[in-house]
N, CA, C and O atoms as a Tinker XYZ file with bonds, in Angstrom:
   452  protein
     1  N     -4.912000  -17.344000   11.598000    73     2
     2  CA    -5.102000  -17.763000   10.219000    64     1     3
     3  C     -3.920000  -17.277000    9.401000    63     2     4     5
     4  O     -3.359000  -16.219000    9.688000    81     3
     5  N     -3.543000  -18.019000    8.408000    73     3     6
     6  CA    -2.374000  -17.700000    7.600000    64     5     7
     7  C     -2.647000  -16.551000    6.627000    63     6     8     9
     8  O     -3.794000  -16.202000    6.346000    81     7
     9  N     -1.571000  -15.987000    6.133000    73     7    10
    10  CA    -1.629000  -14.918000    5.151000    64     9    11
    11  C     -1.860000  -15.517000    3.763000    63    10    12    13
    12  O     -1.520000  -16.672000    3.506000    81    11
    13  N     -2.443000  -14.710000    2.874000    73    11    14
    14  CA    -2.652000  -15.148000    1.493000    64    13    15
    15  C     -2.040000  -14.101000    0.568000    63    14    16    17
    16  O     -2.357000  -12.916000    0.664000    81    15
    17  N     -1.156000  -14.549000   -0.333000    73    15    18
    18  CA    -0.549000  -13.674000   -1.326000    64    17    19
    19  C     -1.275000  -13.857000   -2.653000    63    18    20    21
    20  O     -1.562000  -14.981000   -3.067000    81    19
    21  N     -1.568000  -12.739000   -3.317000    73    19    22
    22  CA    -2.182000  -12.767000   -4.643000    64    21    23
    23  C     -1.343000  -11.893000   -5.566000    63    22    24    25
    24  O     -1.187000  -10.695000   -5.330000    81    23
    25  N     -0.807000  -12.499000   -6.613000    73    23    26
    26  CA    -0.004000  -11.740000   -7.577000    64    25    27
    27  C     -0.917000  -10.827000   -8.382000    63    26    28    29
    28  O     -2.083000  -11.146000   -8.614000    81    27
    29  N     -0.379000   -9.696000   -8.805000    73    27    30
    30  CA    -1.142000   -8.765000   -9.634000    64    29    31
    31  C     -0.588000   -8.784000  -11.051000    63    30    32    33
    32  O      0.607000   -9.006000  -11.249000    81    31
    33  N     -1.421000   -8.558000  -12.008000    73    31    34
    34  CA    -0.944000   -8.472000  -13.392000    64    33    35
    35  C     -1.281000   -7.093000  -13.951000    63    34    36    37
    36  O     -1.718000   -6.970000  -15.095000    81    35
    37  N     -1.080000   -6.073000  -13.149000    73    35    38
    38  CA    -1.406000   -4.703000  -13.535000    64    37    39
    39  C     -0.303000   -4.015000  -14.342000    63    38    40    41
    40  O     -0.488000   -2.895000  -14.818000    81    39
    41  N      0.827000   -4.673000  -14.494000    73    39    42
    42  CA     1.895000   -4.097000  -15.302000    64    41    43
    43  C      1.498000   -4.133000  -16.781000    63    42    44    45
    44  O      0.657000   -4.944000  -17.170000    81    43
    45  N      2.089000   -3.268000  -17.609000    73    43    46
    46  CA     1.760000   -3.280000  -19.043000    64    45    47
    47  C      1.976000   -4.648000  -19.691000    63    46    48    49
    48  O      1.290000   -4.996000  -20.652000    81    47
    49  N      2.923000   -5.420000  -19.170000    73    47    50
    50  CA     3.225000   -6.740000  -19.739000    64    49    51
    51  C      2.222000   -7.799000  -19.284000    63    50    52    53
    52  O      2.309000   -8.949000  -19.712000    81    51
    53  N      1.266000   -7.428000  -18.419000    73    51    54
    54  CA     0.258000   -8.347000  -17.869000    64    53    55
    55  C      0.892000   -9.481000  -17.083000    63    54    56    57
    56  O      0.423000  -10.618000  -17.138000    81    55
    57  N      1.949000   -9.178000  -16.356000    73    55    58
    58  CA     2.639000  -10.137000  -15.510000    64    57    59
    59  C      2.963000   -9.454000  -14.185000    63    58    60    61
    60  O      3.113000   -8.233000  -14.150000    81    59
    61  N      3.073000  -10.206000  -13.103000    73    59    62
    62  CA     3.431000   -9.584000  -11.821000    64    61    63
    63  C      4.937000   -9.448000  -11.620000    63    62    64    65
    64  O      5.377000   -8.976000  -10.571000    81    63
    65  N      5.735000   -9.854000  -12.613000    73    63    66
    66  CA     7.190000   -9.889000  -12.459000    64    65    67
    67  C      7.894000   -8.796000  -13.259000    63    66    68    69
    68  O      7.484000   -8.452000  -14.367000    81    67
    69  N      8.953000   -8.263000  -12.675000    73    67    70
    70  CA     9.854000   -7.360000  -13.377000    64    69    71
    71  C     11.248000   -7.941000  -13.189000    63    70    72    73
    72  O     11.692000   -8.122000  -12.056000    81    71
    73  N     11.951000   -8.237000  -14.290000    73    71    74
    74  CA    13.311000   -8.790000  -14.221000    64    73    75
    75  C     14.267000   -7.696000  -13.783000    63    74    76    77
    76  O     14.211000   -6.575000  -14.288000    81    75
    77  N     15.135000   -8.018000  -12.852000    73    75    78
    78  CA    16.085000   -7.059000  -12.294000    64    77    79
    79  C     17.424000   -7.778000  -12.125000    63    78    80    81
    80  O     17.714000   -8.303000  -11.051000    81    79
    81  N     18.243000   -7.803000  -13.186000    73    79    82
    82  CA    19.502000   -8.551000  -13.137000    64    81    83
    83  C     19.200000  -10.034000  -12.997000    63    82    84    85
    84  O     18.498000  -10.607000  -13.830000    81    83
    85  N     19.730000  -10.663000  -11.939000    73    83    86
    86  CA    19.441000  -12.081000  -11.710000    64    85    87
    87  C     18.333000  -12.263000  -10.676000    63    86    88    89
    88  O     18.170000  -13.349000  -10.120000    81    87
    89  N     17.574000  -11.200000  -10.421000    73    87    90
    90  CA    16.475000  -11.244000   -9.464000    64    89    91
    91  C     15.190000  -10.766000  -10.137000    63    90    92    93
    92  O     15.183000  -10.401000  -11.312000    81    91
    93  N     14.114000  -10.779000   -9.369000    73    91    94
    94  CA    12.823000  -10.335000   -9.858000    64    93    95
    95  C     12.152000   -9.457000   -8.814000    63    94    96    97
    96  O     12.327000   -9.653000   -7.611000    81    95
    97  N     11.394000   -8.500000   -9.284000    73    95    98
    98  CA    10.480000   -7.751000   -8.432000    64    97    99
    99  C      9.118000   -8.396000   -8.669000    63    98   100   101
   100  O      8.706000   -8.586000   -9.813000    81    99
   101  N      8.433000   -8.725000   -7.603000    73    99   102
   102  CA     7.122000   -9.353000   -7.668000    64   101   103
   103  C      6.107000   -8.407000   -7.039000    63   102   104   105
   104  O      6.300000   -7.932000   -5.920000    81   103
   105  N      5.027000   -8.138000   -7.764000    73   103   106
   106  CA     3.980000   -7.235000   -7.278000    64   105   107
   107  C      2.732000   -8.030000   -6.936000    63   106   108   109
   108  O      2.374000   -8.976000   -7.638000    81   107
   109  N      2.072000   -7.640000   -5.854000    73   107   110
   110  CA     0.842000   -8.325000   -5.481000    64   109   111
   111  C      0.231000   -7.730000   -4.241000    63   110   112   113
   112  O      0.549000   -6.608000   -3.846000    81   111
   113  N     -0.654000   -8.497000   -3.629000    73   111   114
   114  CA    -1.297000   -8.075000   -2.394000    64   113   115
   115  C     -1.208000   -9.195000   -1.365000    63   114   116   117
   116  O     -1.095000  -10.370000   -1.716000    81   115
   117  N     -1.259000   -8.817000   -0.100000    73   115   118
   118  CA    -1.328000   -9.775000    1.001000    64   117   119
   119  C     -2.645000   -9.537000    1.724000    63   118   120   121
   120  O     -2.988000   -8.403000    2.059000    81   119
   121  N     -3.376000  -10.618000    1.960000    73   119   122
   122  CA    -4.615000  -10.543000    2.720000    64   121   123
   123  C     -4.338000  -11.047000    4.124000    63   122   124   125
   124  O     -3.868000  -12.167000    4.322000    81   123
   125  N     -4.641000  -10.192000    5.098000    73   123   126
   126  CA    -4.432000  -10.514000    6.512000    64   125   127
   127  C     -5.759000  -10.890000    7.152000    63   126   128   129
   128  O     -6.777000  -10.248000    6.892000    81   127
   129  N     -5.758000  -11.918000    7.982000    73   127   130
   130  CA    -6.930000  -12.260000    8.778000    64   129   131
   131  C     -6.454000  -13.008000   10.013000    63   130   132   133
   132  O     -5.339000  -13.529000   10.040000    81   131
   133  N     -7.278000  -13.060000   11.009000    73   131   134
   134  CA    -6.907000  -13.770000   12.227000    64   133   135
   135  C     -5.998000  -12.957000   13.109000    63   134   136   137
   136  O     -6.201000  -11.757000   13.293000    81   135
   137  N     -4.988000  -13.614000   13.657000    73   135   138
   138  CA    -4.104000  -12.981000   14.628000    64   137   139
   139  C     -2.647000  -13.104000   14.232000    63   138   140   141
   140  O     -2.240000  -14.049000   13.556000    81   139
   141  N     -1.869000  -12.119000   14.674000    73   139   142
   142  CA    -0.424000  -12.140000   14.458000    64   141   143
   143  C      0.218000  -12.955000   15.568000    63   142   144   145
   144  O     -0.153000  -12.811000   16.733000    81   143
   145  N      1.162000  -13.795000   15.229000    73   143   146
   146  CA     1.905000  -14.584000   16.207000    64   145   147
   147  C      3.307000  -14.024000   16.346000    63   146   148   149
   148  O      3.919000  -13.642000   15.348000    81   147
   149  N      3.825000  -13.967000   17.556000    73   147   150
   150  CA     5.196000  -13.522000   17.767000    64   149   151
   151  C      6.125000  -14.358000   16.902000    63   150   152   153
   152  O      6.006000  -15.583000   16.865000    81   151
   153  N      7.046000  -13.706000   16.209000    73   151   154
   154  CA     7.962000  -14.408000   15.321000    64   153   155
   155  C      7.512000  -14.417000   13.877000    63   154   156   157
   156  O      8.248000  -14.853000   12.991000    81   155
   157  N      6.298000  -13.935000   13.638000    73   155   158
   158  CA     5.826000  -13.809000   12.267000    64   157   159
   159  C      4.691000  -14.738000   11.921000    63   158   160   161
   160  O      4.381000  -15.677000   12.654000    81   159
   161  N      4.084000  -14.460000   10.801000    73   159   162
   162  CA     2.939000  -15.227000   10.328000    64   161   163
   163  C      3.312000  -15.921000    9.025000    63   162   164   165
   164  O      4.059000  -15.376000    8.213000    81   163
   165  N      2.791000  -17.115000    8.835000    73   163   166
   166  CA     3.084000  -17.901000    7.634000    64   165   167
   167  C      2.012000  -17.676000    6.576000    63   166   168   169
   168  O      0.904000  -17.230000    6.876000    81   167
   169  N      2.364000  -17.993000    5.337000    73   167   170
   170  CA     1.416000  -17.912000    4.235000    64   169   171
   171  C      0.706000  -19.253000    4.072000    63   170   172   173
   172  O      1.264000  -20.304000    4.389000    81   171
   173  N     -0.523000  -19.206000    3.578000    73   171   174
   174  CA    -1.280000  -20.402000    3.275000    64   173   175
   175  C     -0.528000  -21.191000    2.199000    63   174   176   177
   176  O     -0.012000  -20.604000    1.248000    81   175
   177  N     -0.465000  -22.513000    2.345000    73   175   178
   178  CA     0.206000  -23.353000    1.357000    64   177   179
   179  C     -0.394000  -23.108000   -0.020000    63   178   180   181
   180  O     -1.614000  -23.101000   -0.185000    81   179
   181  N      0.471000  -22.909000   -1.002000    73   179   182
   182  CA     0.030000  -22.650000   -2.365000    64   181   183
   183  C     -0.321000  -21.198000   -2.628000    63   182   184   185
   184  O     -0.627000  -20.835000   -3.764000    81   183
   185  N     -0.283000  -20.353000   -1.594000    73   183   186
   186  CA    -0.650000  -18.941000   -1.727000    64   185   187
   187  C      0.437000  -18.041000   -1.147000    63   186   188   189
   188  O      0.137000  -17.036000   -0.501000    81   187
   189  N      1.695000  -18.400000   -1.377000    73   187   190
   190  CA     2.806000  -17.599000   -0.863000    64   189   191
   191  C      3.551000  -16.926000   -2.015000    63   190   192   193
   192  O      3.424000  -17.348000   -3.165000    81   191
   193  N      4.327000  -15.880000   -1.713000    73   191   194
   194  CA     5.155000  -15.281000   -2.768000    64   193   195
   195  C      6.125000  -16.289000   -3.369000    63   194   196   197
   196  O      6.392000  -16.247000   -4.569000    81   195
   197  N      6.656000  -17.195000   -2.549000    73   195   198
   198  CA     7.592000  -18.204000   -3.061000    64   197   199
   199  C      6.907000  -19.127000   -4.063000    63   198   200   201
   200  O      7.509000  -19.504000   -5.069000    81   199
   201  N      5.666000  -19.490000   -3.799000    73   199   202
   202  CA     4.924000  -20.330000   -4.748000    64   201   203
   203  C      4.773000  -19.621000   -6.085000    63   202   204   205
   204  O      4.905000  -20.241000   -7.140000    81   203
   205  N      4.498000  -18.318000   -6.042000    73   203   206
   206  CA     4.358000  -17.534000   -7.270000    64   205   207
   207  C      5.692000  -17.443000   -8.008000    63   206   208   209
   208  O      5.732000  -17.573000   -9.231000    81   207
   209  N      6.785000  -17.222000   -7.274000    73   207   210
   210  CA     8.106000  -17.150000   -7.907000    64   209   211
   211  C      8.483000  -18.475000   -8.561000    63   210   212   213
   212  O      9.173000  -18.480000   -9.580000    81   211
   213  N      8.047000  -19.590000   -7.997000    73   211   214
   214  CA     8.359000  -20.904000   -8.577000    64   213   215
   215  C      7.774000  -21.075000   -9.970000    63   214   216   217
   216  O      8.274000  -21.884000  -10.752000    81   215
   217  N      6.723000  -20.329000  -10.296000    73   215   218
   218  CA     6.114000  -20.455000  -11.614000    64   217   219
   219  C      7.025000  -19.958000  -12.722000    63   218   220   221
   220  O      6.789000  -20.256000  -13.893000    81   219
   221  N      8.063000  -19.204000  -12.374000    73   219   222
   222  CA     9.011000  -18.718000  -13.390000    64   221   223
   223  C     10.411000  -19.293000  -13.163000    63   222   224   225
   224  O     11.390000  -18.778000  -13.702000    81   223
   225  N     10.505000  -20.355000  -12.369000    73   223   226
   226  CA    11.783000  -21.003000  -12.144000    64   225   227
   227  C     12.607000  -20.380000  -11.034000    63   226   228   229
   228  O     13.763000  -20.757000  -10.840000    81   227
   229  N     12.043000  -19.444000  -10.312000    73   227   230
   230  CA    12.722000  -18.852000   -9.153000    64   229   231
   231  C     12.129000  -19.531000   -7.917000    63   230   232   233
   232  O     11.728000  -20.691000   -7.999000    81   231
   233  N     12.065000  -18.867000   -6.817000    73   231   234
   234  CA    11.407000  -19.479000   -5.664000    64   233   235
   235  C     11.910000  -19.030000   -4.314000    63   234   236   237
   236  O     11.529000  -19.606000   -3.295000    81   235
   237  N     12.756000  -18.016000   -4.278000    73   235   238
   238  CA    13.283000  -17.558000   -3.001000    64   237   239
   239  C     12.947000  -16.090000   -2.805000    63   238   240   241
   240  O     13.341000  -15.239000   -3.602000    81   239
   241  N     12.212000  -15.802000   -1.733000    73   239   242
   242  CA    11.942000  -14.414000   -1.379000    64   241   243
   243  C     13.174000  -13.872000   -0.667000    63   242   244   245
   244  O     13.690000  -14.499000    0.258000    81   243
   245  N     13.640000  -12.715000   -1.098000    73   243   246
   246  CA    14.780000  -12.079000   -0.447000    64   245   247
   247  C     14.326000  -11.013000    0.543000    63   246   248   249
   248  O     14.888000  -10.895000    1.632000    81   247
   249  N     13.305000  -10.231000    0.168000    73   247   250
   250  CA    12.852000   -9.153000    1.051000    64   249   251
   251  C     11.526000   -8.585000    0.561000    63   250   252   253
   252  O     11.211000   -8.629000   -0.629000    81   251
   253  N     10.768000   -8.057000    1.493000    73   251   254
   254  CA     9.600000   -7.236000    1.175000    64   253   255
   255  C     10.108000   -5.815000    1.122000    63   254   256   257
   256  O     10.755000   -5.357000    2.064000    81   255
   257  N      9.829000   -5.098000    0.030000    73   255   258
   258  CA    10.420000   -3.784000   -0.197000    64   257   259
   259  C      9.483000   -2.627000    0.132000    63   258   260   261
   260  O      9.873000   -1.467000   -0.001000    81   259
   261  N      8.279000   -2.912000    0.550000    73   259   262
   262  CA     7.330000   -1.837000    0.805000    64   261   263
   263  C      6.808000   -1.902000    2.232000    63   262   264   265
   264  O      6.720000   -2.974000    2.829000    81   263
   265  N      6.471000   -0.759000    2.756000    73   263   266
   266  CA     5.837000   -0.688000    4.066000    64   265   267
   267  C      4.465000   -1.343000    3.967000    63   266   268   269
   268  O      3.825000   -1.301000    2.916000    81   267
   269  N      4.023000   -1.940000    5.049000    73   267   270
   270  CA     2.722000   -2.596000    5.067000    64   269   271
   271  C      1.825000   -1.827000    6.030000    63   270   272   273
   272  O      1.755000   -2.125000    7.222000    81   271
   273  N      1.145000   -0.834000    5.477000    73   271   274
   274  CA     0.240000    0.033000    6.234000    64   273   275
   275  C      0.836000    0.480000    7.570000    63   274   276   277
   276  O      0.259000    0.278000    8.639000    81   275
   277  N      2.006000    1.091000    7.462000    73   275   278
   278  CA     2.660000    1.660000    8.631000    64   277   279
   279  C      3.561000    0.711000    9.385000    63   278   280   281
   280  O      4.201000    1.114000   10.356000    81   279
   281  N      3.629000   -0.541000    8.963000    73   279   282
   282  CA     4.503000   -1.529000    9.599000    64   281   283
   283  C      5.658000   -1.871000    8.667000    63   282   284   285
   284  O      5.489000   -1.927000    7.449000    81   283
   285  N      6.819000   -2.095000    9.242000    73   283   286
   286  CA     7.979000   -2.515000    8.453000    64   285   287
   287  C      8.001000   -4.031000    8.379000    63   286   288   289
   288  O      7.994000   -4.695000    9.415000    81   287
   289  N      8.028000   -4.597000    7.166000    73   287   290
   290  CA     8.055000   -6.047000    7.024000    64   289   291
   291  C      9.472000   -6.603000    7.085000    63   290   292   293
   292  O     10.430000   -5.936000    6.696000    81   291
   293  N      9.591000   -7.825000    7.576000    73   291   294
   294  CA    10.867000   -8.538000    7.612000    64   293   295
   295  C     10.585000   -9.980000    7.232000    63   294   296   297
   296  O      9.867000  -10.683000    7.943000    81   295
   297  N     11.148000  -10.428000    6.110000    73   295   298
   298  CA    10.970000  -11.808000    5.665000    64   297   299
   299  C     11.999000  -12.678000    6.360000    63   298   300   301
   300  O     13.195000  -12.395000    6.291000    81   299
   301  N     11.554000  -13.733000    7.030000    73   299   302
   302  CA    12.442000  -14.670000    7.716000    64   301   303
   303  C     12.517000  -15.929000    6.852000    63   302   304   305
   304  O     11.634000  -16.785000    6.910000    81   303
   305  N     13.572000  -16.032000    6.058000    73   303   306
   306  CA    13.691000  -17.118000    5.081000    64   305   307
   307  C     13.722000  -18.496000    5.746000    63   306   308   309
   308  O     13.143000  -19.446000    5.220000    81   307
   309  N     14.385000  -18.613000    6.885000    73   307   310
   310  CA    14.527000  -19.909000    7.546000    64   309   311
   311  C     13.180000  -20.505000    7.956000    63   310   312   313
   312  O     13.001000  -21.722000    7.906000    81   311
   313  N     12.243000  -19.665000    8.356000    73   311   314
   314  CA    10.934000  -20.151000    8.803000    64   313   315
   315  C      9.821000  -19.852000    7.803000    63   314   316   317
   316  O      8.686000  -20.293000    7.984000    81   315
   317  N     10.151000  -19.094000    6.734000    73   315   318
   318  CA     9.190000  -18.671000    5.716000    64   317   319
   319  C      8.024000  -17.923000    6.345000    63   318   320   321
   320  O      6.858000  -18.184000    6.047000    81   319
   321  N      8.368000  -16.987000    7.223000    73   319   322
   322  CA     7.359000  -16.183000    7.912000    64   321   323
   323  C      7.601000  -14.700000    7.668000    63   322   324   325
   324  O      8.731000  -14.262000    7.451000    81   323
   325  N      6.528000  -13.949000    7.707000    73   323   326
   326  CA     6.586000  -12.503000    7.558000    64   325   327
   327  C      6.416000  -11.876000    8.938000    63   326   328   329
   328  O      5.365000  -12.002000    9.565000    81   327
   329  N      7.471000  -11.198000    9.400000    73   327   330
   330  CA     7.403000  -10.478000   10.676000    64   329   331
   331  C      7.063000   -9.033000   10.393000    63   330   332   333
   332  O      7.454000   -8.483000    9.363000    81   331
   333  N      6.341000   -8.425000   11.300000    73   331   334
   334  CA     5.989000   -7.015000   11.184000    64   333   335
   335  C      6.535000   -6.245000   12.376000    63   334   336   337
   336  O      6.476000   -6.704000   13.516000    81   335
   337  N      7.066000   -5.064000   12.085000    73   335   338
   338  CA     7.601000   -4.187000   13.125000    64   337   339
   339  C      6.837000   -2.873000   13.100000    63   338   340   341
   340  O      6.700000   -2.238000   12.054000    81   339
   341  N      6.337000   -2.471000   14.275000    73   339   342
   342  CA     5.601000   -1.210000   14.391000    64   341   343
   343  C      6.557000   -0.031000   14.345000    63   342   344   345
   344  O      6.204000    1.031000   13.833000    81   343
   345  N      7.748000   -0.202000   14.867000    73   343   346
   346  CA     8.801000    0.817000   14.830000    64   345   347
   347  C     10.134000    0.088000   14.848000    63   346   348   349
   348  O     10.170000   -1.138000   14.947000    81   347
   349  N     11.210000    0.820000   14.755000    73   347   350
   350  CA    12.538000    0.207000   14.708000    64   349   351
   351  C     12.732000   -0.760000   15.871000    63   350   352   353
   352  O     12.611000   -0.375000   17.033000    81   351
   353  N     13.028000   -1.996000   15.557000    73   351   354
   354  CA    13.345000   -3.034000   16.533000    64   353   355
   355  C     12.215000   -3.390000   17.493000    63   354   356   357
   356  O     12.475000   -4.013000   18.522000    81   355
   357  N     10.969000   -3.018000   17.195000    73   355   358
   358  CA     9.841000   -3.377000   18.053000    64   357   359
   359  C      8.831000   -4.163000   17.233000    63   358   360   361
   360  O      8.060000   -3.600000   16.457000    81   359
   361  N      8.852000   -5.486000   17.424000    73   359   362
   362  CA     7.930000   -6.339000   16.683000    64   361   363
   363  C      6.497000   -6.076000   17.148000    63   362   364   365
   364  O      6.252000   -5.786000   18.319000    81   363
   365  N      5.566000   -6.181000   16.214000    73   363   366
   366  CA     4.154000   -6.031000   16.530000    64   365   367
   367  C      3.795000   -7.080000   17.586000    63   366   368   369
   368  O      4.262000   -8.217000   17.518000    81   367
   369  N      2.975000   -6.701000   18.550000    73   367   370
   370  CA     2.578000   -7.629000   19.612000    64   369   371
   371  C      1.651000   -8.710000   19.063000    63   370   372   373
   372  O      0.880000   -8.475000   18.133000    81   371
   373  N      1.744000   -9.899000   19.656000    73   371   374
   374  CA     0.849000  -10.988000   19.279000    64   373   375
   375  C     -0.569000  -10.605000   19.674000    63   374   376   377
   376  O     -0.866000  -10.416000   20.853000    81   375
   377  N     -1.435000  -10.494000   18.686000    73   375   378
   378  CA    -2.830000  -10.104000   18.918000    64   377   379
   379  C     -3.572000  -10.189000   17.604000    63   378   380   381
   380  O     -2.976000  -10.449000   16.559000    81   379
   381  N     -4.871000   -9.969000   17.658000    73   379   382
   382  CA    -5.666000   -9.933000   16.436000    64   381   383
   383  C     -5.151000   -8.807000   15.555000    63   382   384   385
   384  O     -4.778000   -7.744000   16.052000    81   383
   385  N     -5.130000   -9.040000   14.237000    73   383   386
   386  CA    -4.715000   -7.985000   13.322000    64   385   387
   387  C     -5.669000   -6.807000   13.455000    63   386   388   389
   388  O     -6.870000   -6.988000   13.653000    81   387
   389  N     -5.124000   -5.600000   13.345000    73   387   390
   390  CA    -5.975000   -4.412000   13.452000    64   389   391
   391  C     -6.723000   -4.172000   12.138000    63   390   392   393
   392  O     -6.398000   -4.751000   11.102000    81   391
   393  N     -7.718000   -3.313000   12.211000    73   391   394
   394  CA    -8.585000   -3.046000   11.062000    64   393   395
   395  C     -7.825000   -2.487000    9.860000    63   394   396   397
   396  O     -8.226000   -2.711000    8.718000    81   395
   397  N     -6.732000   -1.763000   10.105000    73   395   398
   398  CA    -5.950000   -1.207000    8.998000    64   397   399
   399  C     -5.376000   -2.322000    8.119000    63   398   400   401
   400  O     -5.209000   -2.136000    6.914000    81   399
   401  N     -5.074000   -3.472000    8.715000    73   399   402
   402  CA    -4.514000   -4.580000    7.943000    64   401   403
   403  C     -5.585000   -5.483000    7.344000    63   402   404   405
   404  O     -5.386000   -6.049000    6.269000    81   403
   405  N     -6.704000   -5.623000    8.017000    73   403   406
   406  CA    -7.717000   -6.577000    7.546000    64   405   407
   407  C     -8.805000   -5.954000    6.679000    63   406   408   409
   408  O     -9.605000   -6.679000    6.086000    81   407
   409  N     -8.852000   -4.636000    6.593000    73   407   410
   410  CA    -9.923000   -3.966000    5.851000    64   409   411
   411  C     -9.939000   -4.339000    4.371000    63   410   412   413
   412  O    -11.006000   -4.480000    3.775000    81   411
   413  N     -8.769000   -4.496000    3.787000    73   411   414
   414  CA    -8.664000   -4.842000    2.368000    64   413   415
   415  C     -7.265000   -5.399000    2.111000    63   414   416   417
   416  O     -6.364000   -5.188000    2.923000    81   415
   417  N     -7.065000   -6.107000    0.995000    73   415   418
   418  CA    -5.732000   -6.619000    0.680000    64   417   419
   419  C     -4.703000   -5.481000    0.616000    63   418   420   421
   420  O     -4.996000   -4.388000    0.130000    81   419
   421  N     -3.504000   -5.760000    1.114000    73   419   422
   422  CA    -2.442000   -4.760000    1.211000    64   421   423
   423  C     -1.476000   -4.909000    0.037000    63   422   424   425
   424  O     -0.924000   -5.994000   -0.150000    81   423
   425  N     -1.249000   -3.859000   -0.765000    73   423   426
   426  CA    -0.281000   -3.931000   -1.859000    64   425   427
   427  C      1.132000   -4.128000   -1.315000    63   426   428   429
   428  O      1.514000   -3.500000   -0.327000    81   427
   429  N      1.910000   -5.006000   -1.964000    73   427   430
   430  CA     3.289000   -5.262000   -1.554000    64   429   431
   431  C      4.198000   -5.346000   -2.776000    63   430   432   433
   432  O      3.760000   -5.663000   -3.882000    81   431
   433  N      5.470000   -5.054000   -2.546000    73   431   434
   434  CA     6.527000   -5.196000   -3.547000    64   433   435
   435  C      7.565000   -6.121000   -2.925000    63   434   436   437
   436  O      8.047000   -5.875000   -1.819000    81   435
   437  N      7.904000   -7.185000   -3.645000    73   435   438
   438  CA     8.778000   -8.235000   -3.099000    64   437   439
   439  C      9.970000   -8.436000   -4.023000    63   438   440   441
   440  O      9.821000   -8.455000   -5.245000    81   439
   441  N     11.154000   -8.587000   -3.437000    73   439   442
   442  CA    12.364000   -8.922000   -4.181000    64   441   443
   443  C     12.595000  -10.417000   -4.034000    63   442   444   445
   444  O     12.597000  -10.941000   -2.920000    81   443
   445  N     12.787000  -11.101000   -5.143000    73   443   446
   446  CA    13.013000  -12.541000   -5.100000    64   445   447
   447  C     13.983000  -12.973000   -6.174000    63   446   448   449
   448  O     14.376000  -12.187000   -7.037000    81   447
   449  N     14.364000  -14.238000   -6.106000    73   447   450
   450  CA    15.204000  -14.815000   -7.163000    64   449   451
   451  C     15.015000  -16.313000   -7.242000    63   450   452
   452  O     15.641000  -16.971000   -8.073000    81   451
């Protein structure tokens, strides 16, 4: 099953965006369900960070800036997939997501433009 991104409006400005030069920091959560596929998992159409960035005239994710419950994220722009690494250069194995990822939405910080 695909990932779902939900923007947060917990900032004082009641927006999920922080302007950073010609880029933006986007705050939100990712909901994981189903299984991880080798090469990364895609977001549900209409529920991706890129879709959220498009609402302000941007639309390109550059990187995920936060650890995802012990996993290092890697955004693959060409395929629009989120890869997870358990340790340096070791991608998470294709399997059902573990309870640490599916228990609740995971807070994320994303750099986009």
